[in-house]
mmCIF file of the N, C-alpha and C atoms, coordinates in Angstrom:
data_MODEL
# 
_entry.id   MODEL 
# 
loop_
_atom_site.group_PDB 
_atom_site.id 
_atom_site.type_symbol 
_atom_site.label_atom_id 
_atom_site.label_alt_id 
_atom_site.label_comp_id 
_atom_site.label_asym_id 
_atom_site.label_entity_id 
_atom_site.label_seq_id 
_atom_site.pdbx_PDB_ins_code 
_atom_site.Cartn_x 
_atom_site.Cartn_y 
_atom_site.Cartn_z 
_atom_site.occupancy 
_atom_site.B_iso_or_equiv 
_atom_site.pdbx_formal_charge 
_atom_site.auth_seq_id 
_atom_site.auth_comp_id 
_atom_site.auth_asym_id 
_atom_site.auth_atom_id 
_atom_site.pdbx_PDB_model_num 
ATOM 1   N N  . UNK A 1 1  ? 137.790 73.698 -168.320 1.00 0.00 ? 1  UNK A N  1 
ATOM 2   C CA . UNK A 1 1  ? 137.901 74.750 -167.319 1.00 0.00 ? 1  UNK A CA 1 
ATOM 3   C C  . UNK A 1 1  ? 138.970 74.344 -166.305 1.00 0.00 ? 1  UNK A C  1 
ATOM 4   N N  . UNK A 1 2  ? 139.796 75.271 -165.898 1.00 0.00 ? 2  UNK A N  1 
ATOM 5   C CA . UNK A 1 2  ? 140.842 75.016 -164.923 1.00 0.00 ? 2  UNK A CA 1 
ATOM 6   C C  . UNK A 1 2  ? 140.251 74.894 -163.521 1.00 0.00 ? 2  UNK A C  1 
ATOM 7   N N  . UNK A 1 3  ? 140.929 74.116 -162.674 1.00 0.00 ? 3  UNK A N  1 
ATOM 8   C CA . UNK A 1 3  ? 140.477 74.006 -161.282 1.00 0.00 ? 3  UNK A CA 1 
ATOM 9   C C  . UNK A 1 3  ? 140.739 75.326 -160.564 1.00 0.00 ? 3  UNK A C  1 
ATOM 10  N N  . UNK A 1 4  ? 139.818 75.715 -159.686 1.00 0.00 ? 4  UNK A N  1 
ATOM 11  C CA . UNK A 1 4  ? 139.879 77.017 -159.036 1.00 0.00 ? 4  UNK A CA 1 
ATOM 12  C C  . UNK A 1 4  ? 140.203 76.863 -157.551 1.00 0.00 ? 4  UNK A C  1 
ATOM 13  N N  . UNK A 1 5  ? 141.192 77.595 -157.089 1.00 0.00 ? 5  UNK A N  1 
ATOM 14  C CA . UNK A 1 5  ? 141.630 77.554 -155.713 1.00 0.00 ? 5  UNK A CA 1 
ATOM 15  C C  . UNK A 1 5  ? 140.492 77.884 -154.747 1.00 0.00 ? 5  UNK A C  1 
ATOM 16  N N  . UNK A 1 6  ? 140.298 77.040 -153.740 1.00 0.00 ? 6  UNK A N  1 
ATOM 17  C CA . UNK A 1 6  ? 139.306 77.291 -152.701 1.00 0.00 ? 6  UNK A CA 1 
ATOM 18  C C  . UNK A 1 6  ? 137.895 76.833 -153.045 1.00 0.00 ? 6  UNK A C  1 
ATOM 19  N N  . UNK A 1 7  ? 137.685 76.320 -154.243 1.00 0.00 ? 7  UNK A N  1 
ATOM 20  C CA . UNK A 1 7  ? 136.349 75.870 -154.650 1.00 0.00 ? 7  UNK A CA 1 
ATOM 21  C C  . UNK A 1 7  ? 136.157 74.400 -154.267 1.00 0.00 ? 7  UNK A C  1 
ATOM 22  N N  . UNK A 1 8  ? 134.917 74.056 -153.964 1.00 0.00 ? 8  UNK A N  1 
ATOM 23  C CA . UNK A 1 8  ? 134.557 72.669 -153.681 1.00 0.00 ? 8  UNK A CA 1 
ATOM 24  C C  . UNK A 1 8  ? 133.955 72.062 -154.945 1.00 0.00 ? 8  UNK A C  1 
ATOM 25  N N  . UNK A 1 9  ? 134.322 70.826 -155.212 1.00 0.00 ? 9  UNK A N  1 
ATOM 26  C CA . UNK A 1 9  ? 133.834 70.098 -156.373 1.00 0.00 ? 9  UNK A CA 1 
ATOM 27  C C  . UNK A 1 9  ? 133.109 68.850 -155.886 1.00 0.00 ? 9  UNK A C  1 
ATOM 28  N N  . UNK A 1 10 ? 132.071 68.436 -156.630 1.00 0.00 ? 10 UNK A N  1 
ATOM 29  C CA . UNK A 1 10 ? 131.273 67.277 -156.243 1.00 0.00 ? 10 UNK A CA 1 
ATOM 30  C C  . UNK A 1 10 ? 131.024 66.394 -157.460 1.00 0.00 ? 10 UNK A C  1 
ATOM 31  N N  . UNK A 1 11 ? 131.106 65.079 -157.226 1.00 0.00 ? 11 UNK A N  1 
ATOM 32  C CA . UNK A 1 11 ? 130.801 64.103 -158.271 1.00 0.00 ? 11 UNK A CA 1 
ATOM 33  C C  . UNK A 1 11 ? 129.289 63.905 -158.308 1.00 0.00 ? 11 UNK A C  1 
ATOM 34  N N  . UNK A 1 12 ? 128.696 64.065 -159.475 1.00 0.00 ? 12 UNK A N  1 
ATOM 35  C CA . UNK A 1 12 ? 127.259 63.906 -159.630 1.00 0.00 ? 12 UNK A CA 1 
ATOM 36  C C  . UNK A 1 12 ? 126.803 62.459 -159.529 1.00 0.00 ? 12 UNK A C  1 
ATOM 37  N N  . UNK A 1 13 ? 127.729 61.517 -159.688 1.00 0.00 ? 13 UNK A N  1 
ATOM 38  C CA . UNK A 1 13 ? 127.365 60.097 -159.674 1.00 0.00 ? 13 UNK A CA 1 
ATOM 39  C C  . UNK A 1 13 ? 127.444 59.489 -158.273 1.00 0.00 ? 13 UNK A C  1 
ATOM 40  N N  . UNK A 1 14 ? 128.582 59.671 -157.585 1.00 0.00 ? 14 UNK A N  1 
ATOM 41  C CA . UNK A 1 14 ? 128.764 59.012 -156.285 1.00 0.00 ? 14 UNK A CA 1 
ATOM 42  C C  . UNK A 1 14 ? 128.699 59.960 -155.092 1.00 0.00 ? 14 UNK A C  1 
ATOM 43  N N  . UNK A 1 15 ? 128.761 61.288 -155.347 1.00 0.00 ? 15 UNK A N  1 
ATOM 44  C CA . UNK A 1 15 ? 128.655 62.259 -154.262 1.00 0.00 ? 15 UNK A CA 1 
ATOM 45  C C  . UNK A 1 15 ? 129.965 62.630 -153.593 1.00 0.00 ? 15 UNK A C  1 
ATOM 46  N N  . UNK A 1 16 ? 131.084 62.130 -154.095 1.00 0.00 ? 16 UNK A N  1 
ATOM 47  C CA . UNK A 1 16 ? 132.386 62.480 -153.527 1.00 0.00 ? 16 UNK A CA 1 
ATOM 48  C C  . UNK A 1 16 ? 132.621 63.973 -153.671 1.00 0.00 ? 16 UNK A C  1 
ATOM 49  N N  . UNK A 1 17 ? 133.144 64.601 -152.603 1.00 0.00 ? 17 UNK A N  1 
ATOM 50  C CA . UNK A 1 17 ? 133.454 66.028 -152.640 1.00 0.00 ? 17 UNK A CA 1 
ATOM 51  C C  . UNK A 1 17 ? 134.955 66.233 -152.486 1.00 0.00 ? 17 UNK A C  1 
ATOM 52  N N  . UNK A 1 18 ? 135.477 67.276 -153.145 1.00 0.00 ? 18 UNK A N  1 
ATOM 53  C CA . UNK A 1 18 ? 136.897 67.607 -153.071 1.00 0.00 ? 18 UNK A CA 1 
ATOM 54  C C  . UNK A 1 18 ? 137.042 69.115 -152.951 1.00 0.00 ? 18 UNK A C  1 
ATOM 55  N N  . UNK A 1 19 ? 138.049 69.547 -152.197 1.00 0.00 ? 19 UNK A N  1 
ATOM 56  C CA . UNK A 1 19 ? 138.375 70.960 -152.045 1.00 0.00 ? 19 UNK A CA 1 
ATOM 57  C C  . UNK A 1 19 ? 139.675 71.212 -152.791 1.00 0.00 ? 19 UNK A C  1 
ATOM 58  N N  . UNK A 1 20 ? 139.678 72.182 -153.691 1.00 0.00 ? 20 UNK A N  1 
ATOM 59  C CA . UNK A 1 20 ? 140.864 72.504 -154.472 1.00 0.00 ? 20 UNK A CA 1 
ATOM 60  C C  . UNK A 1 20 ? 141.819 73.342 -153.630 1.00 0.00 ? 20 UNK A C  1 
ATOM 61  N N  . UNK A 1 21 ? 143.022 72.829 -153.392 1.00 0.00 ? 21 UNK A N  1 
ATOM 62  C CA . UNK A 1 21 ? 144.017 73.538 -152.588 1.00 0.00 ? 21 UNK A CA 1 
ATOM 63  C C  . UNK A 1 21 ? 145.125 74.151 -153.435 1.00 0.00 ? 21 UNK A C  1 
ATOM 64  N N  . UNK A 1 22 ? 145.108 73.874 -154.750 1.00 0.00 ? 22 UNK A N  1 
ATOM 65  C CA . UNK A 1 22 ? 146.083 74.466 -155.650 1.00 0.00 ? 22 UNK A CA 1 
ATOM 66  C C  . UNK A 1 22 ? 145.447 74.587 -157.029 1.00 0.00 ? 22 UNK A C  1 
ATOM 67  N N  . UNK A 1 23 ? 145.364 75.812 -157.534 1.00 0.00 ? 23 UNK A N  1 
ATOM 68  C CA . UNK A 1 23 ? 144.758 76.046 -158.845 1.00 0.00 ? 23 UNK A CA 1 
ATOM 69  C C  . UNK A 1 23 ? 145.636 75.462 -159.939 1.00 0.00 ? 23 UNK A C  1 
ATOM 70  N N  . UNK A 1 24 ? 145.009 75.067 -161.031 1.00 0.00 ? 24 UNK A N  1 
ATOM 71  C CA . UNK A 1 24 ? 145.776 74.515 -162.136 1.00 0.00 ? 24 UNK A CA 1 
ATOM 72  C C  . UNK A 1 24 ? 144.946 74.383 -163.387 1.00 0.00 ? 24 UNK A C  1 
ATOM 73  N N  . UNK A 1 25 ? 145.567 73.909 -164.442 1.00 0.00 ? 25 UNK A N  1 
ATOM 74  C CA . UNK A 1 25 ? 144.914 73.769 -165.737 1.00 0.00 ? 25 UNK A CA 1 
ATOM 75  C C  . UNK A 1 25 ? 144.125 72.476 -165.858 1.00 0.00 ? 25 UNK A C  1 
ATOM 76  N N  . UNK A 1 26 ? 144.312 71.535 -164.956 1.00 0.00 ? 26 UNK A N  1 
ATOM 77  C CA . UNK A 1 26 ? 143.646 70.250 -165.048 1.00 0.00 ? 26 UNK A CA 1 
ATOM 78  C C  . UNK A 1 26 ? 142.184 70.296 -164.633 1.00 0.00 ? 26 UNK A C  1 
ATOM 79  N N  . UNK A 1 27 ? 141.486 69.194 -164.893 1.00 0.00 ? 27 UNK A N  1 
ATOM 80  C CA . UNK A 1 27 ? 140.090 69.043 -164.503 1.00 0.00 ? 27 UNK A CA 1 
ATOM 81  C C  . UNK A 1 27 ? 139.999 67.964 -163.437 1.00 0.00 ? 27 UNK A C  1 
ATOM 82  N N  . UNK A 1 28 ? 139.110 68.165 -162.465 1.00 0.00 ? 28 UNK A N  1 
ATOM 83  C CA . UNK A 1 28 ? 138.883 67.146 -161.456 1.00 0.00 ? 28 UNK A CA 1 
ATOM 84  C C  . UNK A 1 28 ? 137.852 66.165 -162.002 1.00 0.00 ? 28 UNK A C  1 
ATOM 85  N N  . UNK A 1 29 ? 138.182 64.880 -161.964 1.00 0.00 ? 29 UNK A N  1 
ATOM 86  C CA . UNK A 1 29 ? 137.260 63.870 -162.466 1.00 0.00 ? 29 UNK A CA 1 
ATOM 87  C C  . UNK A 1 29 ? 137.054 62.786 -161.415 1.00 0.00 ? 29 UNK A C  1 
ATOM 88  N N  . UNK A 1 30 ? 135.888 62.164 -161.475 1.00 0.00 ? 30 UNK A N  1 
ATOM 89  C CA . UNK A 1 30 ? 135.535 61.061 -160.592 1.00 0.00 ? 30 UNK A CA 1 
ATOM 90  C C  . UNK A 1 30 ? 134.501 60.223 -161.343 1.00 0.00 ? 30 UNK A C  1 
ATOM 91  N N  . UNK A 1 31 ? 134.554 58.925 -161.203 1.00 0.00 ? 31 UNK A N  1 
ATOM 92  C CA . UNK A 1 31 ? 133.606 58.022 -161.886 1.00 0.00 ? 31 UNK A CA 1 
ATOM 93  C C  . UNK A 1 31 ? 133.577 58.287 -163.393 1.00 0.00 ? 31 UNK A C  1 
ATOM 94  N N  . UNK A 1 32 ? 134.735 58.579 -163.965 1.00 0.00 ? 32 UNK A N  1 
ATOM 95  C CA . UNK A 1 32 ? 134.886 58.837 -165.410 1.00 0.00 ? 32 UNK A CA 1 
ATOM 96  C C  . UNK A 1 32 ? 134.078 60.020 -165.919 1.00 0.00 ? 32 UNK A C  1 
ATOM 97  N N  . UNK A 1 33 ? 133.811 61.011 -165.044 1.00 0.00 ? 33 UNK A N  1 
ATOM 98  C CA . UNK A 1 33 ? 133.130 62.230 -165.476 1.00 0.00 ? 33 UNK A CA 1 
ATOM 99  C C  . UNK A 1 33 ? 133.705 63.424 -164.720 1.00 0.00 ? 33 UNK A C  1 
ATOM 100 N N  . UNK A 1 34 ? 133.577 64.613 -165.310 1.00 0.00 ? 34 UNK A N  1 
ATOM 101 C CA . UNK A 1 34 ? 134.112 65.830 -164.694 1.00 0.00 ? 34 UNK A CA 1 
ATOM 102 C C  . UNK A 1 34 ? 133.276 66.212 -163.475 1.00 0.00 ? 34 UNK A C  1 
ATOM 103 N N  . UNK A 1 35 ? 133.952 66.608 -162.399 1.00 0.00 ? 35 UNK A N  1 
ATOM 104 C CA . UNK A 1 35 ? 133.260 67.021 -161.174 1.00 0.00 ? 35 UNK A CA 1 
ATOM 105 C C  . UNK A 1 35 ? 132.706 68.429 -161.340 1.00 0.00 ? 35 UNK A C  1 
ATOM 106 N N  . UNK A 1 36 ? 131.597 68.723 -160.677 1.00 0.00 ? 36 UNK A N  1 
ATOM 107 C CA . UNK A 1 36 ? 130.918 70.014 -160.786 1.00 0.00 ? 36 UNK A CA 1 
ATOM 108 C C  . UNK A 1 36 ? 131.315 70.928 -159.629 1.00 0.00 ? 36 UNK A C  1 
ATOM 109 N N  . UNK A 1 37 ? 131.456 72.225 -159.921 1.00 0.00 ? 37 UNK A N  1 
ATOM 110 C CA . UNK A 1 37 ? 131.772 73.216 -158.882 1.00 0.00 ? 37 UNK A CA 1 
ATOM 111 C C  . UNK A 1 37 ? 130.529 73.416 -158.017 1.00 0.00 ? 37 UNK A C  1 
ATOM 112 N N  . UNK A 1 38 ? 130.706 73.374 -156.703 1.00 0.00 ? 38 UNK A N  1 
ATOM 113 C CA . UNK A 1 38 ? 129.606 73.605 -155.767 1.00 0.00 ? 38 UNK A CA 1 
ATOM 114 C C  . UNK A 1 38 ? 129.476 75.101 -155.524 1.00 0.00 ? 38 UNK A C  1 
ATOM 115 N N  . UNK A 1 39 ? 128.263 75.581 -155.500 1.00 0.00 ? 39 UNK A N  1 
ATOM 116 C CA . UNK A 1 39 ? 127.992 76.986 -155.205 1.00 0.00 ? 39 UNK A CA 1 
ATOM 117 C C  . UNK A 1 39 ? 127.941 77.177 -153.688 1.00 0.00 ? 39 UNK A C  1 
ATOM 118 N N  . UNK A 1 40 ? 128.241 78.377 -153.234 1.00 0.00 ? 40 UNK A N  1 
ATOM 119 C CA . UNK A 1 40 ? 128.199 78.690 -151.816 1.00 0.00 ? 40 UNK A CA 1 
ATOM 120 C C  . UNK A 1 40 ? 126.762 78.605 -151.311 1.00 0.00 ? 40 UNK A C  1 
ATOM 121 N N  . UNK A 1 41 ? 126.605 78.061 -150.121 1.00 0.00 ? 41 UNK A N  1 
ATOM 122 C CA . UNK A 1 41 ? 125.274 77.954 -149.529 1.00 0.00 ? 41 UNK A CA 1 
ATOM 123 C C  . UNK A 1 41 ? 124.947 79.249 -148.781 1.00 0.00 ? 41 UNK A C  1 
ATOM 124 N N  . UNK A 1 42 ? 123.703 79.677 -148.875 1.00 0.00 ? 42 UNK A N  1 
ATOM 125 C CA . UNK A 1 42 ? 123.272 80.900 -148.190 1.00 0.00 ? 42 UNK A CA 1 
ATOM 126 C C  . UNK A 1 42 ? 123.195 80.642 -146.680 1.00 0.00 ? 42 UNK A C  1 
ATOM 127 N N  . UNK A 1 43 ? 123.638 81.614 -145.916 1.00 0.00 ? 43 UNK A N  1 
ATOM 128 C CA . UNK A 1 43 ? 123.559 81.524 -144.462 1.00 0.00 ? 43 UNK A CA 1 
ATOM 129 C C  . UNK A 1 43 ? 122.211 82.098 -144.029 1.00 0.00 ? 43 UNK A C  1 
ATOM 130 N N  . UNK A 1 44 ? 121.453 81.348 -143.231 1.00 0.00 ? 44 UNK A N  1 
ATOM 131 C CA . UNK A 1 44 ? 120.149 81.878 -142.806 1.00 0.00 ? 44 UNK A CA 1 
ATOM 132 C C  . UNK A 1 44 ? 120.320 83.110 -141.925 1.00 0.00 ? 44 UNK A C  1 
ATOM 133 N N  . UNK A 1 45 ? 119.438 84.068 -142.118 1.00 0.00 ? 45 UNK A N  1 
ATOM 134 C CA . UNK A 1 45 ? 119.518 85.279 -141.302 1.00 0.00 ? 45 UNK A CA 1 
ATOM 135 C C  . UNK A 1 45 ? 118.941 84.997 -139.925 1.00 0.00 ? 45 UNK A C  1 
ATOM 136 N N  . UNK A 1 46 ? 119.370 85.758 -138.952 1.00 0.00 ? 46 UNK A N  1 
ATOM 137 C CA . UNK A 1 46 ? 118.881 85.562 -137.580 1.00 0.00 ? 46 UNK A CA 1 
ATOM 138 C C  . UNK A 1 46 ? 118.009 86.751 -137.164 1.00 0.00 ? 46 UNK A C  1 
ATOM 139 N N  . UNK A 1 47 ? 117.014 87.048 -137.980 1.00 0.00 ? 47 UNK A N  1 
ATOM 140 C CA . UNK A 1 47 ? 116.113 88.168 -137.689 1.00 0.00 ? 47 UNK A CA 1 
ATOM 141 C C  . UNK A 1 47 ? 115.204 87.857 -136.541 1.00 0.00 ? 47 UNK A C  1 
# 
């Protein structure tokens, strides 16, 4: 999978996080494994 502009990636082994600032065909890797795309966190409502 290509790296996606504006997405945050996280290493499942050491916890390193990276922000993609330029999309491309490469894969982000850390600790000899592919980094996982982080999903957006929900903002709590202020009801």
